[in-house]
C-alpha positions as a printed Julia matrix, in Angstrom:
120×3 Matrix{Float64}:
 67.99  80.42   96.55
 67.51  79.75   92.87
 69.19  83.04   91.99
 72.17  82.16   94.18
 72.53  78.75   92.56
 72.36  80.21   89.05
 74.7   83.1    89.86
 77.33  80.62   91.12
 76.99  78.21   88.22
 80.77  77.88   87.93
 81.34  76.75   91.53
 79.89  73.43   92.63
 81.07  74.0    96.19
 79.08  77.24   96.49
 76.01  75.61   94.94
 76.23  72.78   97.48
 76.56  75.34  100.27
 73.44  77.14   99.02
 71.49  73.87   99.12
 72.75  73.13  102.63
 71.8   76.64  103.75
 68.32  76.1   102.3
 67.94  72.83  104.2
 68.96  74.55  107.45
 66.53  77.4   106.76
 63.66  74.97  106.16
 64.41  73.16  109.42
 64.3   76.49  111.24
 61.01  77.37  109.53
 59.51  74.02  110.58
 60.48  74.43  114.24
 57.36  76.41  115.22
 54.98  73.88  113.69
 56.97  71.04  115.25
 56.8   72.74  118.65
 53.06  73.39  118.34
 52.35  69.79  117.41
 54.15  68.51  120.5
 53.57  71.28  123.04
 49.82  71.38  122.4
 49.5   67.72  123.33
 51.74  68.11  126.36
 49.83  71.14  127.63
 46.53  69.35  127.03
 47.68  66.4   129.08
 48.98  68.62  131.89
 45.72  70.58  131.82
 43.85  67.29  132.14
 45.89  65.95  135.02
 45.93  69.09  137.18
 42.14  69.21  137.78
 42.0   65.5   138.55
 43.45  65.95  142.05
 40.73  68.4   143.19
 38.11  66.24  141.45
 39.28  63.2   143.41
 39.27  65.26  146.61
 35.69  66.28  145.78
 34.81  62.65  145.18
 36.1   61.67  148.61
 34.01  64.47  150.17
 30.92  63.69  148.08
 31.04  67.14  146.45
 29.55  66.47  143.0
 29.71  70.14  142.01
 33.48  70.2   142.53
 33.91  66.95  140.58
 31.85  68.25  137.65
 33.65  71.62  137.56
 37.11  70.07  137.65
 36.27  67.43  135.07
 34.93  70.12  132.73
 38.19  72.04  133.06
 40.17  68.88  132.4
 38.21  67.94  129.32
 38.3   71.5   127.97
 42.07  71.68  128.3
 42.41  68.3   126.6
 40.37  69.48  123.64
 42.28  72.75  123.37
 45.59  70.87  123.52
 44.45  68.46  120.82
 43.34  71.33  118.59
 46.68  73.12  119.01
 48.56  69.88  118.39
 46.42  69.09  115.34
 46.94  72.52  113.8
 50.68  72.23  114.42
 50.79  68.74  112.91
 48.85  69.68  109.78
 50.95  72.82  109.33
 54.12  70.76  109.75
 53.0   68.22  107.15
 52.09  70.89  104.59
 55.29  72.87  105.08
 57.45  69.73  104.9
 55.81  68.79  101.61
 56.38  72.29  100.17
 60.0   72.47  101.29
 60.76  68.95  100.07
 59.43  69.81   96.64
 61.4   73.05   96.53
 64.58  71.28   97.63
 64.09  68.57   95.01
 63.68  71.26   92.33
 66.8   73.11   93.51
 68.82  69.87   93.54
 67.6   69.1    90.02
 68.71  72.53   88.8
 72.05  72.09   90.55
 72.53  68.74   88.79
 71.65  70.28   85.44
 74.26  72.98   85.99
 76.86  70.38   87.01
 76.07  68.31   83.94
 76.32  71.38   81.75
 79.69  72.32   83.26
 81.03  68.8    82.68
 80.1   68.94   79.0
 82.08  72.13   78.46
């Protein structure tokens, strides 16, 4: 992106387009982490709720083995969902920080070029 900004130093419109393209690219790059952070939690909750019905049926029948098995599955899926969501969230935070810094640097360079062109 930096090369494109520098190579189009004479055209502010193209430089602005390059910055916009970079912002769109970063949003696309963040989509996976965003999806992981949300989908992990959703899947963990679904995985918790599904075994509850058989566990409650086991409770009504007095089947402690069935209750224990289903509750273990529910808790395991909750933990896995939280781990996936946590990894997605941390990844999202790190990538957002990196891309924000890069974008700020590119905007600074673009402003320097604009200032330089105005002085000519």
